[in-house]
N, C-alpha and C positions, 0 to 999 in steps of 0.2 A: 671702516668699510671703504674699500676702494672702488674705483669705477669699473674695473674688470668683474668684480663680484656682482655689482648691480646689473651689468649687462648680461652676465650669465644667468642670473635670477630672472631677468626679463625674458630671455630666450626660452628658458624652461617654462615660464608661465605662458608665453604665447604658444608654444608647442602643445602644452596641455589644453589650452583653450581650443586650438584647432582640432586636436584629436577628439575632444569632447563634443564639438559641434558638427563634426564631419558626418556621422550617421544621420542626424536629423536633416541636415542640409541636402545630403544625397537622396534620402527618401522623398523630401519635398520637391527636389528637382525632377526626379523620375516621374512622380505623380503629376507635377505641373506640366511637364512635357506631354505626358499621356493625355491629360485632360485637354490641353491645347490642341493636340492633333485630333482628338475626338470632336471638339467644338468646330474645328476647321472643316472636318469631313461632313458633319451634320448641319452646319450653319446655325448652331444654337449659340446665342450670345448672352447667356444668362450669367451674371456676375457671381452669384452665389455658387455656381457650379465650379468656379475656379478655386474658391477659398475653402469650402467645406472638405473636399477630398484631401487637400494639402494639410489642413489642420488635423484631420483624422490620421493621415500618414505620419505626421510628426509626432503625435501622441503615441501612436503604435510603435514607432521606432524608439521613443523614450522608454516605453515599457519593455521592449525587446532587449535593448542595450543597457538597461538600468544596472544590472550587476557589473558589467564591464566599466560603465561610467563611474560607478561608486568605487570600484577598486582603483581606477585611475586617479581619482581625486584623493582617495585615502593615501595612496602611495606618494603622490605629490606632497600632500600635507605632512606625512611622516618624514619624507626627505627634507622638507623645509625646516621642520622643527628639530630634526635630528642634527642638522648642520647649523643650528642657531648660534653655536659658539663662534662660527666663522664670521657672523655678522656683528657680534658685539666685541668691541675692542677697547 
């Protein structure tokens, strides 16, 4: 196993991680900004108001994107195990 192969595997892994986390982070960001604007407008400074909607949004995005996330990780795993002969020398 040479250095180029390890770097390529690391790049594919990082890309897969970024693709898998993007929907949850995006939904959390949008909901967080919306709640923050709502709190600023209404002067409500309740701490649970910031966390509960974000948690619900992240769980909802996991449920919505679960088939896509599952296919993404299955494809990555199949590619990894399919090219296993490249790693063993």
